C-alpha positions, 0 to 999 in steps of 0.5 A, spaced: 528 867 293 523 869 288 518 874 289 511 876 284 509 882 281 504 884 277 505 890 272 499 894 269 499 894 261 497 899 257 491 899 253 495 899 246 498 894 248 492 889 250 488 891 243 494 888 240 492 881 244 485 882 240 488 882 233 495 878 234 496 873 239 503 871 237 505 878 237 502 880 243 507 875 247 513 878 245 510 885 246 509 884 253 515 881 255 519 887 251 515 893 254 516 890 261 524 888 259 524 896 257 521 898 264 523 893 269 529 889 266 529 885 273 523 882 271 521 876 267 514 875 265 511 869 267 503 870 264 498 875 263 491 875 267 487 881 264 491 887 264 496 886 268 503 882 266 505 877 272 512 877 273 517 874 278 524 877 279 530 874 281 534 876 288 
């Protein structure tokens, strides 16, 4: 069963999006993986990373 979660991204990480889009995706994945290793980032909407958690 998959559950969907939203992870609020810090302002410094959202600022990277404006500067380097290619680095942004990897930065979000790394940020989420540090705090929630069981989450997988599926997309980013605004200041939130939309994640799935596999059980």
